[in-house]
N, C-alpha and C positions, 0 to 999 in steps of 0.2 A: 753265086749266082744267087737269088733270092727265091724262095718258092714260095706259091699261092697254094692258099690251101684249096683240098680237092674241091667241087664240084657239090660233091656230098659228104659236105663234111658238117659235123653236128653243130645245129641252128646255137646258136650265142641268148644267154638270158632275156629273156623278152621283156624286160624291164618291168619284172619278179622283184628284183629289187631297192628301187626306184618307190617312194614313198610319194603318191601326186599331192597324197591328202597333205599333207605335211607342206610341202614346198608350196601348193597352193594357200592353203594357210599365209605361208612368210613368207610368199608376194603381197599376199592382199594387205595386211599387215602395213607394208612396204611402202606401200603406195598413199595409206592413210585411209582404205577404204571398210567401213563394216561389209558383212557380207550381204545385208541388203542393200548396201548399196554397190555392191558388183552385181548382184543379181540386175539391178532397174537399169547399167549403162550393159549388161553382154544378150538383156532379153531374155534372162530367163527366168527360173522360179527360186527364191528364198532355201527354200528346201533344197533344190537342185545342190545348190552349191555349200549349204552345211551338209550335205552326206559325203560328196566327193569329199571335202579337207575331213568330214569325220571316219572315213575310206568307206563308207559303207555301202557304194556302189563304185564301178571302177568305170570312167566315162570314155564311152569311146571317143576315135581319134576326134568328130565331128561335134559330139558335144562339149570336148574338152577346148576345142577352135572357137567353139563358141563363144564358150563364158573366159578364155582367154581373149576375144574383142572387148572386153570390158577394161583391161590395162591401155592400149594396146598391145599385145603380144603375140609371136609366134609361138606353135611348138616347137619348133626347131629350138628357139631361142629358152622357151621352161626348163625344156631337158637337158644341154646342153649346159647354164648357167648364162650362156649369152657371151663367152669370150674369141674376142679377134682372131682370129685365125686364116689371113688375107693371104700370105705368104708360100701356107703348104701346099705341096703339087704331089707327091704320093700320100695315100693310104694304104694302109695295110688293113687288113680283114680285120685285125682282135683292134683297130681304129677307129672305124666305124661307129658313129655316134645313132645310141640307140633312143630314137621321139619315141617309142612307142608300148604298149603296155597292153597287156590281156592276151587273148589270144594270135593278134599280130602284130609282126614285128618288123619293124619303117627301121633299117640301116642306112643314115643317110653316109652321102662323102661331105666331112665337113663338122664341125663345129659349128659353130657361126657362119651366115647365111648373111648378116649383113653385106651389103653393094656389091650381092652375085645376080646374076642374072636369071639361072640353074639350079637346077633342084635334081640331086642323084641316087635315087635308093634304089636300096636291095631289099622287097618286101616277103617277108617267109608270112602264111597264112595255115595254122591250123585248120583237119577239117569240118567245115561246118561254118569259117570263122567269115565275116563282113564287115563291110565301112561301117555299118549302123543302120539304122532305122531311117536317118534325115539323109535326105538325097547329098550329095558333095557339089557345088559349084562356085567360083572362083576365076580371078581374071586370070587368061592364056590357055595356052596349051598340055596338053600333055603327051607321052609318052608311051609304051611300055613294050616287052618282051614276055613270053611265057618260056621259065627255065624249066618246070616241073610241075604236074600238076590237069587242073583241070582249072579256071575261071570265069565262071557266069562276069559278064560284062551288063551292064543297063546305062543306057546315055539315049537322053531324049527319050524315053518312052521302050526303050528296042535291048531285047535282051539277046548278047550274044557270047557262045561258048568257045571257049582256044583252050588249046591244049597244048605242049611243047613245041618250041617254032614260032608258033601264031605271034601274032601283033596286032601293036589296036596306036590310031594315033587322032585325036579327037579338040573340038575347041571347048577346054574346061569350062566355060561358060551357058552349057547343056548341063541339067541335074545327072548327075549320073553316081555309081556305086558300084562297087566287088562284090564277088563273096567267091570262097571256097565249096565248088560242087563236086570236087572228087573226095574219093575215100581214103588219100596220103595229102603229103605236105604239099602246099601249092607254093610257089617260088618264083618271083616276077620283080624282074630290072627293070625300072620305068622310070624316068625324067620328068621335069614339070620344069615351062620359062611359063612366068618370076618365080619363087620359089612360094608352095602354096601353105606351107603347114609354118 
């Protein structure tokens, strides 16, 4: 019998061992782009690309997604290396793919979602962590269930506070944001279709 990790298993590393700057620089060079050219394509400042590549700033998921739109590439592919994984059915706790960094851990079921229509995440937010200053908005729908902690969800300028067992489901085209407003770690299991990272 295979054991699952307990619900209060220690959090895996939140991407802290991933050199985002080096990976972004290598990706940019492999596409034959200068920092200025990537910045122009992605609609960000040249200084933003430069600071991320130098690891002088740790970009939010929304900011990194904006930069990667210049390739174009999704966040999941950026963190996973884009290896195909269409036949795998079961993913053990330690096999979930970390696609975040910093105060939020996004652990995705599957490394590469090419050809998939659903993205499933195990999210962990440190106290005070949020999805970034820029509101998120993308094609599709998303839903989630709070497992532990207190979530502040903002959708289309309305704020909601959710606790363990509470859930959400909304049209992802509406501007939205997530924040841990509790004193401890926030854990959410979410899904979106189509994959948004």
